[in-house]
Every structure is written in C-alpha cells, then in structure tokens.
N, C-alpha and C positions, 0 to 999 in steps of 0.2 A: 691373407687377404692381398688382392692385386691393389695396385694403386688407384685405379678407376672406382672400385668399391670403397676404398677409404675416402676418397674426394666426395663421392655421392654421400656416404653416411654422415661425413663431417658437415657438408652444405645442408642437408635435410634436417640434421639434428639442431645445427645452428638457427635454421629458420623456425623451426618448431618451437625452440626455447626462447627464442627472440619474440615471437608472437603471443608466447604465453606470460613473458615477462613484461612487454610493453603494451598490451592490450588485456582488457577484461575478460578474454576468452574463457580462460580457464577458471577464473572466479565465478562467472555465470554457469559454466557447465558443473563445476563442483556443488554450487547452490542448487542447481536443478536436481542434482542426483542425491542430494541430502548429506553430502560430505562437505558442508560450509565450515566445518570447525578446522579443517585442514589449510584454510585460507591463510592463517597466521604463519604456517612453515613453509609456504611456497618460496620465498625469497632465500631461504636456507637451501633450498633444493636447485631451483632454476638457474640462479646466478652462478653456481658452480658447473651445473650441466651446460650452460652457454659457454661458459670459459673452456670446459672439456672439449666440447664440439668445435670451437674456433681452433684450439691447439690442435686436435685431429685433423682439421682442415689443412692447418698450415703445415704439420708434419707429413700428410699425404702429397701435398704440393712438394714439398722438399724432396720427398723420395722419388717422386716422379720426374723433377729435374735432374737428379743425380742420375737417372738410369737412362736418360736421353743419349744417344750415341752422339758423338762430336766427329762426324765424318768430313767436316768442311775442311779444305786445304788452308794453310795459313796464306794470307795474302802476302805477295811479294812486290816490293816497290821497285821499279826500275832506278837504275842510278842515272839520271840523265843529267851530265855536266853539260856546261854551255858548249864545249867544243865537240861533243858527241855527235854523229850523224842523225840521230832521232831528235835531237834537241834543236838541230839546225833546221829540220824539216818543218818544225812548228812555228818558226819564225819568220 
C-alpha cells in the first residue's frame, strides 16, 4: 500500500469507529436489524478498532514524512565582523 492509501484508510476508519463509539448510531442500527444482543460486545470491538486505526494513521504519516526528499540546501550564515566591508555598509 502506498502512503496516501494508508492515510485515507486510517482516517476513515478512525472516523467510523469514533462515530460508532461516541454516538448511538450503531446501537440504533443493530436494534433495527434485530441484532441488539451484540450491543454488549461493542466496547470490546470498537475501542481496539479505534486505537488500531489511529495507530495506522500515525504510522502512515510517519512513513510519508520519512519518504519526503530533503532537497533544501543548508542555510549559510555570513560571517559579519564589525570590520568587514559588508558590516560597515549596514551601519
């Protein structure tokens, strides 16, 4: 998988797990379908899923940052002494 796919999967999974954990969307949906007995087990599944998707997002972001090229040249500071011509022009 490339980094963009990992980031998208992690973010979408985190949002879905968070919506199901912190709102009664899944409880209402399971009750409507007739699977209300599964509601007691939701915390055992959704909280680890949320943690996994947040971890996946962090890992994908880390991989993306590691693969970015560092083409920027280091900044060089000019040695400006008080006696140098460049320093005298500024005064």
